[in-house]
MDTraj code that builds the backbone (N, CA, C; nanometers):
import mdtraj as md
import numpy as np

residues = "MET HIS GLU LEU ARG ILE THR LYS VAL LEU VAL GLU GLN ILE VAL ASN GLU CYS ASN THR ASN ASN ILE ILE GLU PRO LYS ARG VAL ILE VAL GLU LEU GLY GLU LEU THR ASN TYR LYS LYS GLU PRO ILE LEU TYR TYR TYR ASP PHE ILE ARG SER GLN THR HIS LEU LEU GLU ASN THR GLU LEU VAL ILE ASN GLU ILE LYS GLY LYS ILE ARG CYS ASN SER CYS SER LYS GLU SER GLU ILE LYS GLU ASN TYR LEU ILE LEU CYS PRO LEU CYS LYS SER LEU ASP VAL HIS ILE ILE GLN GLY ARG ASP PHE ILE LEU LYS GLU ILE GLU GLY GLU".split()
xyz = np.array([
    [1.5283, -1.3792, -0.4807],
    [1.3502, -1.3984, -0.5169],
    [1.2270, -1.4367, -0.5017],
    [1.2334, -1.4344, -0.3325],
    [1.1102, -1.4416, -0.2982],
    [1.0682, -1.2909, -0.2352],
    [1.1354, -1.1917, -0.2784],
    [1.0631, -1.0368, -0.3176],
    [1.0001, -1.0738, -0.4411],
    [0.9960, -1.1250, -0.5772],
    [0.9565, -1.1216, -0.6612],
    [0.7963, -1.1666, -0.6038],
    [0.7770, -1.3098, -0.5281],
    [0.6735, -1.3303, -0.5216],
    [0.5579, -1.2562, -0.3926],
    [0.6088, -1.1997, -0.3296],
    [0.5584, -1.0848, -0.1696],
    [0.5277, -0.9603, -0.2472],
    [0.5973, -0.8831, -0.3538],
    [0.5797, -0.7628, -0.4418],
    [0.4637, -0.8081, -0.5224],
    [0.4449, -0.9709, -0.6032],
    [0.2864, -1.0147, -0.6804],
    [0.2272, -0.9906, -0.6056],
    [0.2401, -1.0480, -0.4560],
    [0.1217, -1.0208, -0.3523],
    [0.0969, -0.8172, -0.3487],
    [0.1819, -0.7655, -0.2769],
    [0.1584, -0.6344, -0.2597],
    [0.0847, -0.5682, -0.3661],
    [0.1271, -0.6214, -0.5028],
    [0.0381, -0.5613, -0.6254],
    [-0.1013, -0.5977, -0.5957],
    [-0.1365, -0.7114, -0.5683],
    [-0.3182, -0.7578, -0.5731],
    [-0.3453, -0.7018, -0.4664],
    [-0.2330, -0.6551, -0.3808],
    [-0.3839, -0.6126, -0.2553],
    [-0.4029, -0.4815, -0.2909],
    [-0.2895, -0.3724, -0.3265],
    [-0.3018, -0.2378, -0.3815],
    [-0.4444, -0.2658, -0.5107],
    [-0.4551, -0.3306, -0.5688],
    [-0.5208, -0.3224, -0.7343],
    [-0.6567, -0.3155, -0.6461],
    [-0.6516, -0.4644, -0.5600],
    [-0.7791, -0.4803, -0.4519],
    [-0.8100, -0.3529, -0.3628],
    [-0.7590, -0.2906, -0.3295],
    [-0.7997, -0.1651, -0.2669],
    [-0.8438, -0.0627, -0.3332],
    [-0.7699, -0.0661, -0.4501],
    [-0.8331, 0.0508, -0.4967],
    [-0.9531, -0.0166, -0.5565],
    [-0.9870, -0.0811, -0.5895],
    [-1.1171, -0.1503, -0.6275],
    [-1.2270, -0.1690, -0.5178],
    [-1.1605, -0.1123, -0.4796],
    [-1.2663, -0.1721, -0.3109],
    [-1.3239, 0.0174, -0.2598],
    [-1.2255, 0.0921, -0.2961],
    [-1.2400, 0.2009, -0.2095],
    [-1.2818, 0.3300, -0.3517],
    [-1.2713, 0.2853, -0.4867],
    [-1.2890, 0.3449, -0.5785],
    [-1.1602, 0.4557, -0.6205],
    [-1.0714, 0.4540, -0.6025],
    [-0.9219, 0.4953, -0.6404],
    [-0.9057, 0.4957, -0.7766],
    [-0.9366, 0.5429, -0.8575],
    [-0.8878, 0.5210, -1.0078],
    [-0.7642, 0.5629, -1.0484],
    [-0.6719, 0.6898, -0.9717],
    [-0.5794, 0.6853, -1.0408],
    [-0.4585, 0.7184, -0.9012],
    [-0.4393, 0.5992, -0.8089],
    [-0.3441, 0.5854, -0.7567],
    [-0.1686, 0.6722, -0.7620],
    [-0.1270, 0.7350, -0.6806],
    [-0.0281, 0.8735, -0.7096],
    [0.1108, 0.7504, -0.6126],
    [0.1077, 0.7077, -0.5213],
    [0.2006, 0.6849, -0.4075],
    [0.1072, 0.5915, -0.3481],
    [0.2067, 0.4793, -0.2703],
    [0.1341, 0.3734, -0.2269],
    [0.3073, 0.3348, -0.0952],
    [0.2064, 0.3653, 0.0206],
    [0.3119, 0.3596, 0.1036],
    [0.3477, 0.2112, 0.1996],
    [0.4469, 0.1535, 0.2050],
    [0.4670, 0.0496, 0.2507],
    [0.5417, 0.0861, 0.3827],
    [0.5234, -0.0250, 0.5362],
    [0.6266, -0.0696, 0.5978],
    [0.6777, -0.1989, 0.5713],
    [0.8142, -0.1686, 0.5512],
    [0.8352, -0.3233, 0.6091],
    [0.9325, -0.3642, 0.6602],
    [0.9750, -0.4575, 0.7710],
    [1.0143, -0.4952, 0.8985],
    [1.1421, -0.5236, 0.8604],
    [1.2479, -0.5217, 0.9594],
    [1.4011, -0.5314, 0.9534],
    [1.4173, -0.6688, 0.9373],
    [1.3484, -0.7469, 1.0324],
    [1.3212, -0.8939, 1.0930],
    [1.2744, -0.9841, 0.9678],
    [1.1999, -0.9050, 0.8836],
    [1.1549, -1.0112, 0.7588],
    [1.2646, -1.0397, 0.6617],
    [1.2528, -1.1303, 0.5514],
    [1.3238, -1.1639, 0.5118],
    [1.3665, -1.1085, 0.3679],
    [1.3132, -1.0068, 0.3862],
    [1.2688, -0.8920, 0.2657],
    [1.3969, -0.8006, 0.2448],
    [1.4376, -0.7504, 0.0936],
    [1.4859, -0.6593, 0.1278],
    [1.4944, -0.5317, 0.0342],
    [1.4553, -0.4062, 0.0531],
    [1.3990, -0.2995, 0.0074],
    [1.4230, -0.3262, -0.1488],
    [1.5719, -0.3179, -0.1872],
    [1.6167, -0.2852, -0.3148],
    [1.5188, -0.4226, -0.4456],
    [1.5053, -0.4974, -0.4132],
    [1.4416, -0.6099, -0.5222],
    [1.2934, -0.5736, -0.5130],
    [1.2367, -0.5258, -0.3965],
    [1.1315, -0.5117, -0.4181],
    [1.0631, -0.3496, -0.4721],
    [1.1177, -0.3004, -0.4329],
    [1.1368, -0.1632, -0.5711],
    [1.1787, -0.2144, -0.6713],
    [1.2433, -0.2837, -0.7142],
    [1.2881, -0.3562, -0.8982],
    [1.2025, -0.3665, -0.9108],
    [1.1481, -0.4952, -0.8346],
    [1.0470, -0.5700, -0.9169],
    [0.8885, -0.5364, -0.9070],
    [0.8625, -0.4135, -0.8314],
    [0.7775, -0.3247, -0.8323],
    [0.7333, -0.2491, -0.9389],
    [0.8493, -0.1728, -0.9830],
    [0.8870, -0.1067, -1.1234],
    [0.8467, -0.1640, -1.2293],
    [0.8948, -0.2814, -1.2305],
    [0.8716, -0.3833, -1.3618],
    [0.6843, -0.4352, -1.3567],
    [0.6543, -0.4926, -1.2346],
    [0.5220, -0.5407, -1.2451],
    [0.4146, -0.3859, -1.2710],
    [0.4476, -0.2374, -1.2274],
    [0.3494, -0.1830, -1.2136],
    [0.3437, -0.1295, -1.4067],
    [0.4986, -0.1068, -1.4280],
    [0.4778, -0.0755, -1.5913],
    [0.3949, -0.2010, -1.7155],
    [0.3276, -0.3095, -1.6480],
    [0.2743, -0.4012, -1.7188],
    [0.1293, -0.3732, -1.6360],
    [0.1099, -0.2947, -1.5130],
    [-0.0225, -0.3021, -1.4797],
    [-0.0948, -0.1556, -1.5342],
    [-0.1540, -0.1508, -1.5976],
    [-0.2244, -0.0180, -1.6187],
    [-0.2370, 0.0699, -1.4748],
    [-0.3589, 0.0036, -1.4184],
    [-0.3627, 0.1016, -1.3089],
    [-0.2589, 0.1188, -1.2302],
    [-0.1574, 0.1018, -1.2273],
    [-0.0578, 0.1330, -1.1204],
    [0.0585, 0.1836, -1.1759],
    [0.0464, 0.2175, -1.3212],
    [0.1815, 0.3192, -1.4463],
    [0.2559, 0.4094, -1.3749],
    [0.1233, 0.4603, -1.2977],
    [0.2077, 0.6153, -1.2917],
    [0.2117, 0.6171, -1.1038],
    [0.1816, 0.4755, -1.0124],
    [0.2517, 0.5368, -0.8831],
    [0.3951, 0.4886, -0.8617],
    [0.3898, 0.5749, -0.7459],
    [0.5167, 0.5799, -0.6524],
    [0.5627, 0.5230, -0.5498],
    [0.6393, 0.3537, -0.5023],
    [0.6297, 0.3037, -0.4204],
    [0.7144, 0.3744, -0.3163],
    [0.6480, 0.3974, -0.1922],
    [0.7456, 0.4521, -0.0854],
    [0.7529, 0.3096, 0.0098],
    [0.8873, 0.2802, 0.0200],
    [0.9132, 0.1738, 0.1666],
    [0.9638, 0.2478, 0.2539],
    [0.8700, 0.2008, 0.4027],
    [0.9499, 0.2710, 0.5089],
    [0.9851, 0.1633, 0.6006],
    [1.1472, 0.1488, 0.6040],
    [1.1766, 0.0061, 0.6806],
    [1.1789, 0.0663, 0.8421],
    [1.0890, -0.0768, 0.8877],
    [1.0786, -0.0559, 1.0642],
    [1.1881, -0.1302, 1.1708],
    [1.2673, -0.0895, 1.2271],
    [1.3807, -0.1231, 1.2849],
    [1.3252, -0.2664, 1.3504],
    [1.3899, -0.3389, 1.3889],
    [1.3311, -0.5029, 1.4590],
    [1.3418, -0.4498, 1.6607],
    [1.2234, -0.5060, 1.7213],
    [1.2349, -0.4078, 1.8571],
    [1.1845, -0.5087, 1.9263],
    [1.2541, -0.5649, 2.0517],
    [1.1899, -0.6810, 2.1160],
    [1.2233, -0.6498, 2.2705],
    [1.1649, -0.6856, 2.3431],
    [1.1195, -0.7316, 2.5214],
    [1.1457, -0.8507, 2.5672],
    [1.2517, -0.8009, 2.6510],
    [1.3234, -0.9464, 2.7277],
    [1.2176, -1.0122, 2.7978],
    [1.1562, -1.0811, 2.7925],
    [1.0622, -1.1281, 2.9044],
    [1.1846, -1.1671, 3.0871],
    [1.2943, -1.1734, 3.0377],
    [1.3645, -1.2017, 3.1840],
    [1.4149, -1.0766, 3.2212],
    [1.4929, -1.0037, 3.1462],
    [1.5242, -0.8343, 3.2736],
    [1.4262, -0.7772, 3.1934],
    [1.3088, -0.7729, 3.1059],
    [1.2380, -0.6897, 3.1228],
    [1.2061, -0.5600, 3.0266],
    [1.3850, -0.5872, 2.9739],
    [1.4143, -0.4359, 2.8497],
    [1.3566, -0.4522, 2.7322],
    [1.3314, -0.3324, 2.6730],
    [1.3418, -0.3381, 2.5116],
    [1.4628, -0.3065, 2.4722],
    [1.4862, -0.3838, 2.3274],
    [1.5873, -0.3316, 2.2524],
    [1.5703, -0.3222, 2.1298],
    [1.6545, -0.3122, 2.0218],
    [1.6458, -0.3280, 1.8832],
    [1.7301, -0.4058, 1.8548],
    [1.6682, -0.5072, 1.7427],
    [1.7892, -0.5852, 1.6999],
    [1.8198, -0.5666, 1.5784],
    [1.8791, -0.6171, 1.4619],
    [1.8421, -0.6292, 1.3055],
    [1.8707, -0.8405, 1.2840],
    [1.9143, -0.8527, 1.3458],
    [1.9378, -0.9955, 1.3354],
    [1.7890, -1.1206, 1.3404],
    [1.7402, -1.2076, 1.2735],
    [1.5739, -1.2401, 1.2574],
    [1.6481, -1.4389, 1.2528],
    [1.7683, -1.4895, 1.2493],
    [1.7544, -1.6180, 1.2720],
    [1.7662, -1.6917, 1.4351],
    [1.8529, -1.6002, 1.4728],
    [1.8392, -1.6194, 1.6388],
    [1.8197, -1.5040, 1.6953],
    [1.7214, -1.4536, 1.7616],
    [1.6736, -1.3440, 1.8804],
    [1.7006, -1.3703, 1.9855],
    [1.7749, -1.3046, 2.0530],
    [1.8171, -1.3030, 2.1846],
    [1.8245, -1.1508, 2.2244],
    [1.8082, -1.1386, 2.3772],
    [1.8405, -1.0093, 2.4436],
    [1.9330, -0.9941, 2.3840],
    [2.0034, -0.8679, 2.3441],
    [2.1335, -0.8339, 2.3742],
    [2.2332, -0.7776, 2.4791],
    [2.1266, -0.7222, 2.5837],
    [2.1800, -0.7198, 2.6873],
    [2.1898, -0.8472, 2.8237],
    [2.0815, -0.9121, 2.8530],
    [2.1419, -1.0269, 2.9040],
    [2.1453, -1.1720, 2.8801],
    [2.1276, -1.1681, 2.7101],
    [2.1154, -1.2488, 2.6341],
    [2.0103, -1.4133, 2.6249],
    [1.9139, -1.3482, 2.6854],
    [1.8229, -1.4541, 2.7028],
    [1.7441, -1.4757, 2.5677],
    [1.6803, -1.5678, 2.5618],
    [1.6179, -1.6363, 2.4314],
    [1.4171, -1.6473, 2.4335],
    [1.4326, -1.5743, 2.5383],
    [1.3077, -1.5973, 2.6455],
    [1.2330, -1.4246, 2.5768],
    [1.2413, -1.3974, 2.4322],
    [1.1578, -1.2869, 2.3941],
    [1.0912, -1.2297, 2.3306],
    [1.0105, -1.1181, 2.3557],
    [0.8630, -1.0999, 2.2278],
    [0.9052, -1.0412, 2.1398],
    [0.9171, -1.0390, 2.0204],
    [0.9385, -0.9285, 1.9439],
    [0.8249, -0.8197, 1.9249],
    [0.8354, -0.7540, 1.9645],
    [0.7347, -0.5798, 1.9598],
    [0.6904, -0.5677, 1.7809],
    [0.7896, -0.5361, 1.6910],
    [0.8057, -0.5021, 1.5611],
    [0.9299, -0.5385, 1.4898],
    [0.8857, -0.4960, 1.4005],
    [0.9665, -0.5150, 1.2995],
    [0.9523, -0.6919, 1.1983],
    [0.8899, -0.6896, 1.2065],
    [0.8448, -0.8888, 1.1442],
    [0.7410, -0.8548, 1.0537],
    [0.6634, -0.7263, 1.0166],
    [0.5724, -0.7465, 0.8924],
    [0.6364, -0.6448, 0.7734],
    [0.5312, -0.6457, 0.6448],
    [0.5508, -0.6299, 0.5741],
    [0.4039, -0.5692, 0.5378],
    [0.3704, -0.4595, 0.5086],
    [0.2138, -0.4042, 0.5338],
    [0.1727, -0.2511, 0.4530],
    [0.0984, -0.2988, 0.4138],
    [0.0658, -0.1952, 0.3053],
    [-0.0314, -0.1209, 0.3671],
    [0.0100, 0.0485, 0.3962],
    [0.0049, 0.1392, 0.5074],
    [-0.1031, 0.2102, 0.4333],
    [-0.0852, 0.2774, 0.3221],
    [-0.1625, 0.3574, 0.2679],
    [-0.1554, 0.3755, 0.1291],
    [-0.2537, 0.3925, 0.0200],
    [-0.2486, 0.4575, -0.0947],
    [-0.3297, 0.5917, -0.1013],
    [-0.2385, 0.6823, -0.1546],
    [-0.2340, 0.8168, -0.1926],
    [-0.3007, 0.7832, -0.3652],
    [-0.4385, 0.8598, -0.4185],
    [-0.4344, 0.9301, -0.5471],
    [-0.5972, 0.9682, -0.5374],
    [-0.6881, 0.9833, -0.6361],
    [-0.8014, 0.9913, -0.6530],
    [-0.8836, 0.8922, -0.7070],
])
top = md.Topology()
chain = top.add_chain()
for i, resn in enumerate(residues, 1):
    res = top.add_residue(resn, chain, resSeq=i)
    for name in ("N", "CA", "C"):
        top.add_atom(name, md.element.get_by_symbol(name[0]), res)
traj = md.Trajectory(xyz[None], top)
């Protein structure tokens, strides 16, 4: 259910960006969804379709979600690795917990295509 909340925030951000940048006919919205967030693509798409049908400005928009893999750099062995878990993040090579997340924790509005 937390996808509903984040989708509402996304819609508000899209509307604000359209108003700020004088986009009167948005056609396509591109976002990046990190695998290390707690959000799932399918519920966001579902909620977006529902909310956009009630938001005149966004009625004809398509939401494109690009999923971004989780990636860490281990401070112990200095290696970079892709990961999927977000509840216990450790280096898959040396099992250290001393890691730095490089990517995959964000949900970002990247682009709004339109006129």
